[in-house]
mmJSON file of the N, C-alpha and C atoms, coordinates in Angstrom:
{"data_MODEL":{"atom_site":{
"group_PDB":["ATOM","ATOM","ATOM","ATOM","ATOM","ATOM","ATOM","ATOM","ATOM","ATOM","ATOM","ATOM","ATOM","ATOM","ATOM","ATOM","ATOM","ATOM","ATOM","ATOM","ATOM","ATOM","ATOM","ATOM","ATOM","ATOM","ATOM","ATOM","ATOM","ATOM","ATOM","ATOM","ATOM","ATOM","ATOM","ATOM","ATOM","ATOM","ATOM","ATOM","ATOM","ATOM","ATOM","ATOM","ATOM","ATOM","ATOM","ATOM","ATOM","ATOM","ATOM","ATOM","ATOM","ATOM","ATOM","ATOM","ATOM","ATOM","ATOM","ATOM","ATOM","ATOM","ATOM","ATOM","ATOM","ATOM","ATOM","ATOM","ATOM","ATOM","ATOM","ATOM","ATOM","ATOM","ATOM","ATOM","ATOM","ATOM","ATOM","ATOM","ATOM","ATOM","ATOM","ATOM","ATOM","ATOM","ATOM","ATOM","ATOM","ATOM","ATOM","ATOM","ATOM","ATOM","ATOM","ATOM","ATOM","ATOM","ATOM","ATOM","ATOM","ATOM","ATOM","ATOM","ATOM","ATOM","ATOM","ATOM","ATOM","ATOM","ATOM","ATOM","ATOM","ATOM","ATOM","ATOM","ATOM","ATOM","ATOM","ATOM","ATOM","ATOM","ATOM","ATOM","ATOM","ATOM","ATOM","ATOM","ATOM","ATOM","ATOM","ATOM","ATOM","ATOM","ATOM","ATOM","ATOM","ATOM","ATOM","ATOM","ATOM","ATOM","ATOM","ATOM","ATOM","ATOM","ATOM","ATOM","ATOM","ATOM","ATOM","ATOM","ATOM","ATOM","ATOM","ATOM","ATOM","ATOM","ATOM","ATOM","ATOM","ATOM","ATOM","ATOM","ATOM","ATOM","ATOM","ATOM","ATOM","ATOM","ATOM","ATOM","ATOM","ATOM","ATOM","ATOM","ATOM","ATOM","ATOM","ATOM","ATOM","ATOM","ATOM","ATOM","ATOM","ATOM","ATOM","ATOM","ATOM","ATOM","ATOM","ATOM","ATOM","ATOM","ATOM","ATOM","ATOM","ATOM","ATOM","ATOM","ATOM","ATOM","ATOM","ATOM","ATOM","ATOM","ATOM","ATOM","ATOM","ATOM","ATOM","ATOM","ATOM","ATOM","ATOM","ATOM","ATOM","ATOM","ATOM","ATOM","ATOM","ATOM","ATOM","ATOM","ATOM","ATOM","ATOM","ATOM","ATOM","ATOM","ATOM","ATOM","ATOM","ATOM","ATOM","ATOM","ATOM"],
"id":[1,2,3,4,5,6,7,8,9,10,11,12,13,14,15,16,17,18,19,20,21,22,23,24,25,26,27,28,29,30,31,32,33,34,35,36,37,38,39,40,41,42,43,44,45,46,47,48,49,50,51,52,53,54,55,56,57,58,59,60,61,62,63,64,65,66,67,68,69,70,71,72,73,74,75,76,77,78,79,80,81,82,83,84,85,86,87,88,89,90,91,92,93,94,95,96,97,98,99,100,101,102,103,104,105,106,107,108,109,110,111,112,113,114,115,116,117,118,119,120,121,122,123,124,125,126,127,128,129,130,131,132,133,134,135,136,137,138,139,140,141,142,143,144,145,146,147,148,149,150,151,152,153,154,155,156,157,158,159,160,161,162,163,164,165,166,167,168,169,170,171,172,173,174,175,176,177,178,179,180,181,182,183,184,185,186,187,188,189,190,191,192,193,194,195,196,197,198,199,200,201,202,203,204,205,206,207,208,209,210,211,212,213,214,215,216,217,218,219,220,221,222,223,224,225,226,227,228,229,230,231,232,233,234,235,236,237],
"type_symbol":["N","C","C","N","C","C","N","C","C","N","C","C","N","C","C","N","C","C","N","C","C","N","C","C","N","C","C","N","C","C","N","C","C","N","C","C","N","C","C","N","C","C","N","C","C","N","C","C","N","C","C","N","C","C","N","C","C","N","C","C","N","C","C","N","C","C","N","C","C","N","C","C","N","C","C","N","C","C","N","C","C","N","C","C","N","C","C","N","C","C","N","C","C","N","C","C","N","C","C","N","C","C","N","C","C","N","C","C","N","C","C","N","C","C","N","C","C","N","C","C","N","C","C","N","C","C","N","C","C","N","C","C","N","C","C","N","C","C","N","C","C","N","C","C","N","C","C","N","C","C","N","C","C","N","C","C","N","C","C","N","C","C","N","C","C","N","C","C","N","C","C","N","C","C","N","C","C","N","C","C","N","C","C","N","C","C","N","C","C","N","C","C","N","C","C","N","C","C","N","C","C","N","C","C","N","C","C","N","C","C","N","C","C","N","C","C","N","C","C","N","C","C","N","C","C","N","C","C","N","C","C","N","C","C","N","C","C"],
"label_atom_id":["N","CA","C","N","CA","C","N","CA","C","N","CA","C","N","CA","C","N","CA","C","N","CA","C","N","CA","C","N","CA","C","N","CA","C","N","CA","C","N","CA","C","N","CA","C","N","CA","C","N","CA","C","N","CA","C","N","CA","C","N","CA","C","N","CA","C","N","CA","C","N","CA","C","N","CA","C","N","CA","C","N","CA","C","N","CA","C","N","CA","C","N","CA","C","N","CA","C","N","CA","C","N","CA","C","N","CA","C","N","CA","C","N","CA","C","N","CA","C","N","CA","C","N","CA","C","N","CA","C","N","CA","C","N","CA","C","N","CA","C","N","CA","C","N","CA","C","N","CA","C","N","CA","C","N","CA","C","N","CA","C","N","CA","C","N","CA","C","N","CA","C","N","CA","C","N","CA","C","N","CA","C","N","CA","C","N","CA","C","N","CA","C","N","CA","C","N","CA","C","N","CA","C","N","CA","C","N","CA","C","N","CA","C","N","CA","C","N","CA","C","N","CA","C","N","CA","C","N","CA","C","N","CA","C","N","CA","C","N","CA","C","N","CA","C","N","CA","C","N","CA","C","N","CA","C","N","CA","C","N","CA","C","N","CA","C","N","CA","C","N","CA","C","N","CA","C"],
"label_alt_id":[null,null,null,null,null,null,null,null,null,null,null,null,null,null,null,null,null,null,null,null,null,null,null,null,null,null,null,null,null,null,null,null,null,null,null,null,null,null,null,null,null,null,null,null,null,null,null,null,null,null,null,null,null,null,null,null,null,null,null,null,null,null,null,null,null,null,null,null,null,null,null,null,null,null,null,null,null,null,null,null,null,null,null,null,null,null,null,null,null,null,null,null,null,null,null,null,null,null,null,null,null,null,null,null,null,null,null,null,null,null,null,null,null,null,null,null,null,null,null,null,null,null,null,null,null,null,null,null,null,null,null,null,null,null,null,null,null,null,null,null,null,null,null,null,null,null,null,null,null,null,null,null,null,null,null,null,null,null,null,null,null,null,null,null,null,null,null,null,null,null,null,null,null,null,null,null,null,null,null,null,null,null,null,null,null,null,null,null,null,null,null,null,null,null,null,null,null,null,null,null,null,null,null,null,null,null,null,null,null,null,null,null,null,null,null,null,null,null,null,null,null,null,null,null,null,null,null,null,null,null,null,null,null,null,null,null,null],
"label_comp_id":["UNK","UNK","UNK","UNK","UNK","UNK","UNK","UNK","UNK","UNK","UNK","UNK","UNK","UNK","UNK","UNK","UNK","UNK","UNK","UNK","UNK","UNK","UNK","UNK","UNK","UNK","UNK","UNK","UNK","UNK","UNK","UNK","UNK","UNK","UNK","UNK","UNK","UNK","UNK","UNK","UNK","UNK","UNK","UNK","UNK","UNK","UNK","UNK","UNK","UNK","UNK","UNK","UNK","UNK","UNK","UNK","UNK","UNK","UNK","UNK","UNK","UNK","UNK","UNK","UNK","UNK","UNK","UNK","UNK","UNK","UNK","UNK","UNK","UNK","UNK","UNK","UNK","UNK","UNK","UNK","UNK","UNK","UNK","UNK","UNK","UNK","UNK","UNK","UNK","UNK","UNK","UNK","UNK","UNK","UNK","UNK","UNK","UNK","UNK","UNK","UNK","UNK","UNK","UNK","UNK","UNK","UNK","UNK","UNK","UNK","UNK","UNK","UNK","UNK","UNK","UNK","UNK","UNK","UNK","UNK","UNK","UNK","UNK","UNK","UNK","UNK","UNK","UNK","UNK","UNK","UNK","UNK","UNK","UNK","UNK","UNK","UNK","UNK","UNK","UNK","UNK","UNK","UNK","UNK","UNK","UNK","UNK","UNK","UNK","UNK","UNK","UNK","UNK","UNK","UNK","UNK","UNK","UNK","UNK","UNK","UNK","UNK","UNK","UNK","UNK","UNK","UNK","UNK","UNK","UNK","UNK","UNK","UNK","UNK","UNK","UNK","UNK","UNK","UNK","UNK","UNK","UNK","UNK","UNK","UNK","UNK","UNK","UNK","UNK","UNK","UNK","UNK","UNK","UNK","UNK","UNK","UNK","UNK","UNK","UNK","UNK","UNK","UNK","UNK","UNK","UNK","UNK","UNK","UNK","UNK","UNK","UNK","UNK","UNK","UNK","UNK","UNK","UNK","UNK","UNK","UNK","UNK","UNK","UNK","UNK","UNK","UNK","UNK","UNK","UNK","UNK","UNK","UNK","UNK","UNK","UNK","UNK"],
"label_asym_id":["A","A","A","A","A","A","A","A","A","A","A","A","A","A","A","A","A","A","A","A","A","A","A","A","A","A","A","A","A","A","A","A","A","A","A","A","A","A","A","A","A","A","A","A","A","A","A","A","A","A","A","A","A","A","A","A","A","A","A","A","A","A","A","A","A","A","A","A","A","A","A","A","A","A","A","A","A","A","A","A","A","A","A","A","A","A","A","A","A","A","A","A","A","A","A","A","A","A","A","A","A","A","A","A","A","A","A","A","A","A","A","A","A","A","A","A","A","A","A","A","A","A","A","A","A","A","A","A","A","A","A","A","A","A","A","A","A","A","A","A","A","A","A","A","A","A","A","A","A","A","A","A","A","A","A","A","A","A","A","A","A","A","A","A","A","A","A","A","A","A","A","A","A","A","A","A","A","A","A","A","A","A","A","A","A","A","A","A","A","A","A","A","A","A","A","A","A","A","A","A","A","A","A","A","A","A","A","A","A","A","A","A","A","A","A","A","A","A","A","A","A","A","A","A","A","A","A","A","A","A","A","A","A","A","A","A","A"],
"label_entity_id":["1","1","1","1","1","1","1","1","1","1","1","1","1","1","1","1","1","1","1","1","1","1","1","1","1","1","1","1","1","1","1","1","1","1","1","1","1","1","1","1","1","1","1","1","1","1","1","1","1","1","1","1","1","1","1","1","1","1","1","1","1","1","1","1","1","1","1","1","1","1","1","1","1","1","1","1","1","1","1","1","1","1","1","1","1","1","1","1","1","1","1","1","1","1","1","1","1","1","1","1","1","1","1","1","1","1","1","1","1","1","1","1","1","1","1","1","1","1","1","1","1","1","1","1","1","1","1","1","1","1","1","1","1","1","1","1","1","1","1","1","1","1","1","1","1","1","1","1","1","1","1","1","1","1","1","1","1","1","1","1","1","1","1","1","1","1","1","1","1","1","1","1","1","1","1","1","1","1","1","1","1","1","1","1","1","1","1","1","1","1","1","1","1","1","1","1","1","1","1","1","1","1","1","1","1","1","1","1","1","1","1","1","1","1","1","1","1","1","1","1","1","1","1","1","1","1","1","1","1","1","1","1","1","1","1","1","1"],
"label_seq_id":[1,1,1,2,2,2,3,3,3,4,4,4,5,5,5,6,6,6,7,7,7,8,8,8,9,9,9,10,10,10,11,11,11,12,12,12,13,13,13,14,14,14,15,15,15,16,16,16,17,17,17,18,18,18,19,19,19,20,20,20,21,21,21,22,22,22,23,23,23,24,24,24,25,25,25,26,26,26,27,27,27,28,28,28,29,29,29,30,30,30,31,31,31,32,32,32,33,33,33,34,34,34,35,35,35,36,36,36,37,37,37,38,38,38,39,39,39,40,40,40,41,41,41,42,42,42,43,43,43,44,44,44,45,45,45,46,46,46,47,47,47,48,48,48,49,49,49,50,50,50,51,51,51,52,52,52,53,53,53,54,54,54,55,55,55,56,56,56,57,57,57,58,58,58,59,59,59,60,60,60,61,61,61,62,62,62,63,63,63,64,64,64,65,65,65,66,66,66,67,67,67,68,68,68,69,69,69,70,70,70,71,71,71,72,72,72,73,73,73,74,74,74,75,75,75,76,76,76,77,77,77,78,78,78,79,79,79],
"pdbx_PDB_ins_code":[null,null,null,null,null,null,null,null,null,null,null,null,null,null,null,null,null,null,null,null,null,null,null,null,null,null,null,null,null,null,null,null,null,null,null,null,null,null,null,null,null,null,null,null,null,null,null,null,null,null,null,null,null,null,null,null,null,null,null,null,null,null,null,null,null,null,null,null,null,null,null,null,null,null,null,null,null,null,null,null,null,null,null,null,null,null,null,null,null,null,null,null,null,null,null,null,null,null,null,null,null,null,null,null,null,null,null,null,null,null,null,null,null,null,null,null,null,null,null,null,null,null,null,null,null,null,null,null,null,null,null,null,null,null,null,null,null,null,null,null,null,null,null,null,null,null,null,null,null,null,null,null,null,null,null,null,null,null,null,null,null,null,null,null,null,null,null,null,null,null,null,null,null,null,null,null,null,null,null,null,null,null,null,null,null,null,null,null,null,null,null,null,null,null,null,null,null,null,null,null,null,null,null,null,null,null,null,null,null,null,null,null,null,null,null,null,null,null,null,null,null,null,null,null,null,null,null,null,null,null,null,null,null,null,null,null,null],
"Cartn_x":[11.978,11.93,11.014,11.56,10.901,10.7,10.014,9.88,8.853,7.986,7.113,7.752,8.916,9.537,10.562,11.175,11.98,11.106,10.115,9.213,8.77,8.334,7.91,9.213,10.237,11.522,11.781,11.614,12.075,10.952,9.717,8.689,8.794,9.059,9.027,10.361,11.51,12.757,12.669,12.001,11.904,10.893,9.889,9.046,9.789,10.433,11.378,12.444,13.006,14.074,13.608,12.581,12.064,10.988,10.102,8.777,8.705,9.288,9.087,9.945,9.212,9.846,10.203,9.527,9.688,11.125,11.341,12.729,12.505,13.23,13.326,14.654,14.742,15.983,16.935,18.006,19.023,19.087,17.948,17.813,17.84,18.592,18.551,17.598,16.308,15.322,15.545,16.194,16.596,17.654,18.621,19.573,19.045,18.178,17.542,16.675,15.99,15.35,16.057,17.304,18.165,18.752,18.867,19.492,18.304,17.225,16.104,15.823,15.91,15.904,16.95,18.363,19.347,19.131,18.647,18.256,17.315,16.254,15.051,15.564,16.404,16.855,17.778,18.607,19.368,18.497,17.491,16.674,15.829,15.521,14.852,15.911,16.972,18.229,18.416,18.663,19.004,17.882,16.545,15.555,15.39,15.625,15.654,16.897,17.847,19.074,18.901,18.31,18.101,16.922,15.924,14.86,15.405,16.244,16.723,17.618,18.522,19.358,18.367,17.359,16.521,15.838,15.884,15.156,16.204,17.345,18.278,18.175,18.349,18.174,19.633,20.231,21.44,21.308,21.552,21.489,22.894,23.019,24.371,24.144,25.028,24.871,26.198,26.293,27.565,27.529,28.421,28.479,29.709,29.467,30.402,30.825,32.156,32.538,32.973,33.193,33.431,34.693,35.828,36.958,36.926,35.784,35.773,35.806,36.032,36.346,34.906,34.829,33.648,33.715,32.747,32.701,31.463,31.634,30.638,30.396,29.135,28.648,27.523,27.838,26.805,25.92,24.865,24.101,23.225,23.578,22.569,21.486,20.542,19.396,18.552,17.923,17.07,15.801,14.946,13.549,12.665],
"Cartn_y":[-50.698,-49.495,-49.759,-50.17,-50.565,-49.69,-50.04,-49.051,-47.952,-47.928,-46.897,-45.8,-46.006,-44.909,-44.295,-45.063,-44.627,-43.784,-44.179,-43.394,-42.098,-42.124,-41.002,-39.988,-40.351,-39.456,-39.033,-39.717,-39.323,-38.239,-38.448,-37.465,-36.083,-36.127,-35.055,-34.276,-34.992,-34.45,-33.594,-34.15,-33.47,-32.408,-32.465,-31.316,-30.181,-30.541,-29.346,-28.856,-29.593,-29.264,-28.363,-28.723,-28.186,-27.337,-27.36,-26.718,-25.597,-25.865,-24.881,-23.67,-22.357,-21.089,-20.454,-21.039,-20.31,-20.53,-19.513,-19.783,-19.674,-20.496,-20.675,-20.14,-19.34,-18.752,-19.918,-19.883,-20.735,-22.149,-22.262,-23.793,-23.452,-24.188,-24.214,-25.396,-25.08,-26.009,-26.856,-26.144,-26.833,-27.935,-27.678,-28.591,-29.647,-29.504,-30.432,-31.409,-30.801,-31.699,-32.62,-32.013,-32.946,-34.019,-33.699,-34.737,-35.825,-35.338,-36.238,-37.293,-36.605,-37.287,-38.464,-38.123,-39.028,-40.131,-39.96,-40.93,-41.589,-41.124,-41.907,-42.866,-42.557,-43.419,-44.511,-44.072,-45.165,-46.116,-45.753,-46.804,-47.683,-47.189,-47.933,-49.059,-48.642,-49.37,-50.66,-50.187,-51.127,-52.049,-51.605,-52.473,-53.74,-53.189,-54.076,-55.231,-54.686,-55.569,-56.517,-55.891,-56.853,-57.986,-57.418,-58.491,-59.467,-59.054,-60.161,-61.124,-60.703,-61.523,-62.604,-62.064,-62.965,-64.127,-63.918,-64.861,-66.1,-65.927,-67.034,-68.07,-69.251,-70.486,-71.133,-71.501,-72.325,-73.7,-74.778,-75.959,-76.642,-77.332,-77.935,-79.396,-80.206,-81.719,-82.258,-83.05,-83.685,-85.323,-85.698,-86.96,-87.738,-89.077,-89.797,-90.852,-90.879,-92.001,-93.162,-94.438,-95.589,-95.511,-94.655,-94.637,-93.655,-92.936,-92.056,-90.663,-90.35,-88.938,-88.433,-87.054,-86.457,-85.396,-85.188,-84.148,-83.406,-82.098,-81.053,-80.338,-80.399,-79.576,-78.634,-77.289,-76.351,-76.041,-75.789,-75.376,-74.199,-73.073,-71.954,-72.057,-71.6,-71.454,-70.293,-69.839,-68.708,-69.116,-68.797,-69.055,-68.311],
"Cartn_z":[23.09,22.158,20.947,20.083,18.903,17.762,16.755,15.711,15.865,16.851,17.286,17.79,18.72,19.317,18.319,17.308,16.42,15.249,15.034,14.052,14.792,16.041,16.848,16.748,17.228,17.23,15.93,14.841,13.532,13.035,13.298,12.857,13.517,14.949,15.786,15.445,15.296,14.923,13.634,12.613,11.312,11.359,12.194,12.526,13.035,13.931,14.704,13.864,12.993,12.167,10.996,10.472,9.002,9.193,10.344,10.282,11.246,12.33,13.546,13.194,13.33,13.285,14.623,15.682,16.927,17.528,18.493,19.038,20.454,21.125,22.775,23.134,24.275,24.689,25.124,24.51,24.886,24.232,23.312,22.697,21.247,20.457,19.106,18.684,18.347,18.024,16.731,15.896,14.564,14.853,15.776,16.127,16.883,17.794,18.49,17.678,16.568,15.706,14.888,14.501,13.771,14.512,15.74,16.939,16.939,17.253,17.483,16.064,15.0,13.79,13.596,13.995,13.879,15.028,16.181,17.051,16.688,16.043,15.669,14.442,13.514,12.613,13.136,14.188,14.941,15.603,16.224,16.966,15.949,15.037,13.776,13.167,13.009,12.634,13.545,15.019,16.034,16.258,16.108,16.435,15.235,13.939,12.983,12.963,13.384,13.759,14.642,15.869,17.017,16.717,15.927,15.762,14.65,13.697,12.689,13.386,14.338,15.035,15.965,16.413,17.294,16.41,15.114,14.226,13.916,14.305,13.782,14.979,14.579,15.567,15.378,16.536,16.534,17.231,16.587,17.2,17.328,18.263,18.592,18.849,18.085,18.051,18.666,19.526,20.085,19.616,19.023,18.599,19.102,19.852,20.689,19.726,19.347,18.471,19.346,18.689,19.386,20.007,19.574,20.407,21.502,21.931,22.932,22.46,21.412,20.963,20.824,20.797,20.528,19.473,18.667,17.588,17.842,17.805,17.989,16.822,16.195,15.215,15.485,14.733,15.039,13.736,13.806,12.629,12.837,12.08,12.228,10.998,11.522,10.459,10.695,9.625,9.597,9.978,10.858,11.106,10.221],
"occupancy":[1.0,1.0,1.0,1.0,1.0,1.0,1.0,1.0,1.0,1.0,1.0,1.0,1.0,1.0,1.0,1.0,1.0,1.0,1.0,1.0,1.0,1.0,1.0,1.0,1.0,1.0,1.0,1.0,1.0,1.0,1.0,1.0,1.0,1.0,1.0,1.0,1.0,1.0,1.0,1.0,1.0,1.0,1.0,1.0,1.0,1.0,1.0,1.0,1.0,1.0,1.0,1.0,1.0,1.0,1.0,1.0,1.0,1.0,1.0,1.0,1.0,1.0,1.0,1.0,1.0,1.0,1.0,1.0,1.0,1.0,1.0,1.0,1.0,1.0,1.0,1.0,1.0,1.0,1.0,1.0,1.0,1.0,1.0,1.0,1.0,1.0,1.0,1.0,1.0,1.0,1.0,1.0,1.0,1.0,1.0,1.0,1.0,1.0,1.0,1.0,1.0,1.0,1.0,1.0,1.0,1.0,1.0,1.0,1.0,1.0,1.0,1.0,1.0,1.0,1.0,1.0,1.0,1.0,1.0,1.0,1.0,1.0,1.0,1.0,1.0,1.0,1.0,1.0,1.0,1.0,1.0,1.0,1.0,1.0,1.0,1.0,1.0,1.0,1.0,1.0,1.0,1.0,1.0,1.0,1.0,1.0,1.0,1.0,1.0,1.0,1.0,1.0,1.0,1.0,1.0,1.0,1.0,1.0,1.0,1.0,1.0,1.0,1.0,1.0,1.0,1.0,1.0,1.0,1.0,1.0,1.0,1.0,1.0,1.0,1.0,1.0,1.0,1.0,1.0,1.0,1.0,1.0,1.0,1.0,1.0,1.0,1.0,1.0,1.0,1.0,1.0,1.0,1.0,1.0,1.0,1.0,1.0,1.0,1.0,1.0,1.0,1.0,1.0,1.0,1.0,1.0,1.0,1.0,1.0,1.0,1.0,1.0,1.0,1.0,1.0,1.0,1.0,1.0,1.0,1.0,1.0,1.0,1.0,1.0,1.0,1.0,1.0,1.0,1.0,1.0,1.0,1.0,1.0,1.0,1.0,1.0,1.0],
"B_iso_or_equiv":[0.0,0.0,0.0,0.0,0.0,0.0,0.0,0.0,0.0,0.0,0.0,0.0,0.0,0.0,0.0,0.0,0.0,0.0,0.0,0.0,0.0,0.0,0.0,0.0,0.0,0.0,0.0,0.0,0.0,0.0,0.0,0.0,0.0,0.0,0.0,0.0,0.0,0.0,0.0,0.0,0.0,0.0,0.0,0.0,0.0,0.0,0.0,0.0,0.0,0.0,0.0,0.0,0.0,0.0,0.0,0.0,0.0,0.0,0.0,0.0,0.0,0.0,0.0,0.0,0.0,0.0,0.0,0.0,0.0,0.0,0.0,0.0,0.0,0.0,0.0,0.0,0.0,0.0,0.0,0.0,0.0,0.0,0.0,0.0,0.0,0.0,0.0,0.0,0.0,0.0,0.0,0.0,0.0,0.0,0.0,0.0,0.0,0.0,0.0,0.0,0.0,0.0,0.0,0.0,0.0,0.0,0.0,0.0,0.0,0.0,0.0,0.0,0.0,0.0,0.0,0.0,0.0,0.0,0.0,0.0,0.0,0.0,0.0,0.0,0.0,0.0,0.0,0.0,0.0,0.0,0.0,0.0,0.0,0.0,0.0,0.0,0.0,0.0,0.0,0.0,0.0,0.0,0.0,0.0,0.0,0.0,0.0,0.0,0.0,0.0,0.0,0.0,0.0,0.0,0.0,0.0,0.0,0.0,0.0,0.0,0.0,0.0,0.0,0.0,0.0,0.0,0.0,0.0,0.0,0.0,0.0,0.0,0.0,0.0,0.0,0.0,0.0,0.0,0.0,0.0,0.0,0.0,0.0,0.0,0.0,0.0,0.0,0.0,0.0,0.0,0.0,0.0,0.0,0.0,0.0,0.0,0.0,0.0,0.0,0.0,0.0,0.0,0.0,0.0,0.0,0.0,0.0,0.0,0.0,0.0,0.0,0.0,0.0,0.0,0.0,0.0,0.0,0.0,0.0,0.0,0.0,0.0,0.0,0.0,0.0,0.0,0.0,0.0,0.0,0.0,0.0,0.0,0.0,0.0,0.0,0.0,0.0],
"pdbx_formal_charge":[null,null,null,null,null,null,null,null,null,null,null,null,null,null,null,null,null,null,null,null,null,null,null,null,null,null,null,null,null,null,null,null,null,null,null,null,null,null,null,null,null,null,null,null,null,null,null,null,null,null,null,null,null,null,null,null,null,null,null,null,null,null,null,null,null,null,null,null,null,null,null,null,null,null,null,null,null,null,null,null,null,null,null,null,null,null,null,null,null,null,null,null,null,null,null,null,null,null,null,null,null,null,null,null,null,null,null,null,null,null,null,null,null,null,null,null,null,null,null,null,null,null,null,null,null,null,null,null,null,null,null,null,null,null,null,null,null,null,null,null,null,null,null,null,null,null,null,null,null,null,null,null,null,null,null,null,null,null,null,null,null,null,null,null,null,null,null,null,null,null,null,null,null,null,null,null,null,null,null,null,null,null,null,null,null,null,null,null,null,null,null,null,null,null,null,null,null,null,null,null,null,null,null,null,null,null,null,null,null,null,null,null,null,null,null,null,null,null,null,null,null,null,null,null,null,null,null,null,null,null,null,null,null,null,null,null,null],
"auth_seq_id":[1,1,1,2,2,2,3,3,3,4,4,4,5,5,5,6,6,6,7,7,7,8,8,8,9,9,9,10,10,10,11,11,11,12,12,12,13,13,13,14,14,14,15,15,15,16,16,16,17,17,17,18,18,18,19,19,19,20,20,20,21,21,21,22,22,22,23,23,23,24,24,24,25,25,25,26,26,26,27,27,27,28,28,28,29,29,29,30,30,30,31,31,31,32,32,32,33,33,33,34,34,34,35,35,35,36,36,36,37,37,37,38,38,38,39,39,39,40,40,40,41,41,41,42,42,42,43,43,43,44,44,44,45,45,45,46,46,46,47,47,47,48,48,48,49,49,49,50,50,50,51,51,51,52,52,52,53,53,53,54,54,54,55,55,55,56,56,56,57,57,57,58,58,58,59,59,59,60,60,60,61,61,61,62,62,62,63,63,63,64,64,64,65,65,65,66,66,66,67,67,67,68,68,68,69,69,69,70,70,70,71,71,71,72,72,72,73,73,73,74,74,74,75,75,75,76,76,76,77,77,77,78,78,78,79,79,79],
"auth_comp_id":["UNK","UNK","UNK","UNK","UNK","UNK","UNK","UNK","UNK","UNK","UNK","UNK","UNK","UNK","UNK","UNK","UNK","UNK","UNK","UNK","UNK","UNK","UNK","UNK","UNK","UNK","UNK","UNK","UNK","UNK","UNK","UNK","UNK","UNK","UNK","UNK","UNK","UNK","UNK","UNK","UNK","UNK","UNK","UNK","UNK","UNK","UNK","UNK","UNK","UNK","UNK","UNK","UNK","UNK","UNK","UNK","UNK","UNK","UNK","UNK","UNK","UNK","UNK","UNK","UNK","UNK","UNK","UNK","UNK","UNK","UNK","UNK","UNK","UNK","UNK","UNK","UNK","UNK","UNK","UNK","UNK","UNK","UNK","UNK","UNK","UNK","UNK","UNK","UNK","UNK","UNK","UNK","UNK","UNK","UNK","UNK","UNK","UNK","UNK","UNK","UNK","UNK","UNK","UNK","UNK","UNK","UNK","UNK","UNK","UNK","UNK","UNK","UNK","UNK","UNK","UNK","UNK","UNK","UNK","UNK","UNK","UNK","UNK","UNK","UNK","UNK","UNK","UNK","UNK","UNK","UNK","UNK","UNK","UNK","UNK","UNK","UNK","UNK","UNK","UNK","UNK","UNK","UNK","UNK","UNK","UNK","UNK","UNK","UNK","UNK","UNK","UNK","UNK","UNK","UNK","UNK","UNK","UNK","UNK","UNK","UNK","UNK","UNK","UNK","UNK","UNK","UNK","UNK","UNK","UNK","UNK","UNK","UNK","UNK","UNK","UNK","UNK","UNK","UNK","UNK","UNK","UNK","UNK","UNK","UNK","UNK","UNK","UNK","UNK","UNK","UNK","UNK","UNK","UNK","UNK","UNK","UNK","UNK","UNK","UNK","UNK","UNK","UNK","UNK","UNK","UNK","UNK","UNK","UNK","UNK","UNK","UNK","UNK","UNK","UNK","UNK","UNK","UNK","UNK","UNK","UNK","UNK","UNK","UNK","UNK","UNK","UNK","UNK","UNK","UNK","UNK","UNK","UNK","UNK","UNK","UNK","UNK"],
"auth_asym_id":["A","A","A","A","A","A","A","A","A","A","A","A","A","A","A","A","A","A","A","A","A","A","A","A","A","A","A","A","A","A","A","A","A","A","A","A","A","A","A","A","A","A","A","A","A","A","A","A","A","A","A","A","A","A","A","A","A","A","A","A","A","A","A","A","A","A","A","A","A","A","A","A","A","A","A","A","A","A","A","A","A","A","A","A","A","A","A","A","A","A","A","A","A","A","A","A","A","A","A","A","A","A","A","A","A","A","A","A","A","A","A","A","A","A","A","A","A","A","A","A","A","A","A","A","A","A","A","A","A","A","A","A","A","A","A","A","A","A","A","A","A","A","A","A","A","A","A","A","A","A","A","A","A","A","A","A","A","A","A","A","A","A","A","A","A","A","A","A","A","A","A","A","A","A","A","A","A","A","A","A","A","A","A","A","A","A","A","A","A","A","A","A","A","A","A","A","A","A","A","A","A","A","A","A","A","A","A","A","A","A","A","A","A","A","A","A","A","A","A","A","A","A","A","A","A","A","A","A","A","A","A","A","A","A","A","A","A"],
"auth_atom_id":["N","CA","C","N","CA","C","N","CA","C","N","CA","C","N","CA","C","N","CA","C","N","CA","C","N","CA","C","N","CA","C","N","CA","C","N","CA","C","N","CA","C","N","CA","C","N","CA","C","N","CA","C","N","CA","C","N","CA","C","N","CA","C","N","CA","C","N","CA","C","N","CA","C","N","CA","C","N","CA","C","N","CA","C","N","CA","C","N","CA","C","N","CA","C","N","CA","C","N","CA","C","N","CA","C","N","CA","C","N","CA","C","N","CA","C","N","CA","C","N","CA","C","N","CA","C","N","CA","C","N","CA","C","N","CA","C","N","CA","C","N","CA","C","N","CA","C","N","CA","C","N","CA","C","N","CA","C","N","CA","C","N","CA","C","N","CA","C","N","CA","C","N","CA","C","N","CA","C","N","CA","C","N","CA","C","N","CA","C","N","CA","C","N","CA","C","N","CA","C","N","CA","C","N","CA","C","N","CA","C","N","CA","C","N","CA","C","N","CA","C","N","CA","C","N","CA","C","N","CA","C","N","CA","C","N","CA","C","N","CA","C","N","CA","C","N","CA","C","N","CA","C","N","CA","C","N","CA","C","N","CA","C","N","CA","C","N","CA","C","N","CA","C","N","CA","C"],
"pdbx_PDB_model_num":[1,1,1,1,1,1,1,1,1,1,1,1,1,1,1,1,1,1,1,1,1,1,1,1,1,1,1,1,1,1,1,1,1,1,1,1,1,1,1,1,1,1,1,1,1,1,1,1,1,1,1,1,1,1,1,1,1,1,1,1,1,1,1,1,1,1,1,1,1,1,1,1,1,1,1,1,1,1,1,1,1,1,1,1,1,1,1,1,1,1,1,1,1,1,1,1,1,1,1,1,1,1,1,1,1,1,1,1,1,1,1,1,1,1,1,1,1,1,1,1,1,1,1,1,1,1,1,1,1,1,1,1,1,1,1,1,1,1,1,1,1,1,1,1,1,1,1,1,1,1,1,1,1,1,1,1,1,1,1,1,1,1,1,1,1,1,1,1,1,1,1,1,1,1,1,1,1,1,1,1,1,1,1,1,1,1,1,1,1,1,1,1,1,1,1,1,1,1,1,1,1,1,1,1,1,1,1,1,1,1,1,1,1,1,1,1,1,1,1,1,1,1,1,1,1,1,1,1,1,1,1,1,1,1,1,1,1]
}}}
């Protein structure tokens, strides 16, 4: 999806909601516009969250002690 789809839905939705004065039988264009606007905002937010979580790196280290026990340590870093 990405930012492009979100921006497209946002722009088209706002145009339909605020600028179009035509009417289509059985379709409320203003409501369709607001729905598209909300979906566009949701796509932009989901893209930002997804791309931000992909930037995190996780490393795991296992240490074996002399008595045979193991210790696992995890480190999360921002890239």
